C-alpha positions as CSV (number, residue, x, y, z in Angstrom):
1,M,14.6,24.4,-0.2
2,Y,17.6,22.3,-0.9
3,Q,19.9,25.1,0.3
4,L,17.8,25.4,3.5
5,A,18.3,21.6,4.0
6,L,22.1,22.0,3.7
7,I,22.1,24.9,6.1
8,E,20.1,23.0,8.7
9,F,22.4,20.0,8.3
10,S,25.6,22.1,8.7
11,L,24.0,23.3,12.0
12,D,23.4,19.7,13.1
13,N,19.7,20.2,13.0
14,H,19.0,16.8,11.3
15,Q,15.2,17.1,11.8
16,G,15.1,20.5,10.1
17,A,17.3,19.2,7.3
18,I,15.0,16.2,6.8
19,H,12.1,18.6,6.7
20,W,13.6,20.7,3.9
21,W,14.9,17.7,1.9
22,K,11.5,16.2,1.9
23,K,10.0,19.6,0.6
24,A,12.7,19.8,-2.1
25,I,12.0,16.2,-3.2
26,N,8.2,16.9,-3.3
27,S,9.0,20.1,-5.3
28,K,11.7,18.7,-7.8
29,G,11.6,14.8,-7.4
30,C,15.4,14.9,-7.8
31,S,17.2,11.6,-7.3
32,Q,20.2,13.5,-5.7
33,Y,17.9,14.9,-3.0
34,M,16.5,11.4,-2.4
35,Y,20.1,10.1,-2.1
36,D,21.1,12.9,0.3
37,L,18.1,12.1,2.5
38,A,19.0,8.5,2.6
39,V,22.5,9.4,3.6
40,I,21.0,11.5,6.5
41,Y,18.9,8.7,7.7
42,E,21.8,6.3,7.5
43,S,24.0,8.6,9.6
44,L,21.1,8.6,12.2
45,D,21.1,4.7,12.1
46,E,17.5,4.7,10.7
47,M,18.3,2.1,8.2
48,E,14.8,1.2,7.2
49,K,14.2,4.8,6.1
50,A,17.6,5.1,4.5
51,I,16.9,1.9,2.5
52,N,13.5,3.2,1.4
53,W,15.1,6.4,0.1
54,Y,18.1,4.7,-1.5
55,K,15.6,2.5,-3.4
56,K,13.6,5.6,-4.6
57,A,16.9,7.2,-5.7
58,A,17.9,4.0,-7.4
59,S,14.7,3.8,-9.3
60,K,15.5,7.1,-10.8
61,N,18.9,5.7,-11.9
62,K,21.1,7.2,-9.2
63,P,24.2,5.1,-9.4
64,K,25.5,6.0,-5.8
65,A,22.1,4.8,-4.4
66,M,22.5,1.5,-6.3
67,V,26.0,1.0,-4.8
68,R,24.7,1.7,-1.4
69,L,21.9,-0.8,-1.7
70,G,24.4,-3.4,-2.9
71,L,26.8,-2.7,-0.1
72,Y,24.0,-3.0,2.4
73,A,22.8,-6.2,0.9
74,L,26.3,-7.6,1.2
75,E,26.7,-6.5,4.8
76,Q,23.3,-8.1,5.7
77,K,23.8,-11.1,3.4
78,N,20.4,-10.2,2.1
79,F,20.2,-11.1,-1.5
80,D,16.4,-10.7,-1.9
81,Q,15.8,-9.1,-5.4
82,E,13.2,-6.5,-4.6
């Protein structure tokens, strides 16, 4: 499923990529997949969804997701400790 997501993304089919990333996440629960999905949402300027997936990845100890959340908080000057 992850490979299908990568193929869809490489073809600029973001909705298809999102579909397959979500299936991969449901199947494996992998923090890397959660992070990748967050990056896709961020690239589409869907920050609420991106933050949600960054938080899920960070909760599974994904350092890159933690960094992105920190940078976003600095950009927004939002220091709420959720």
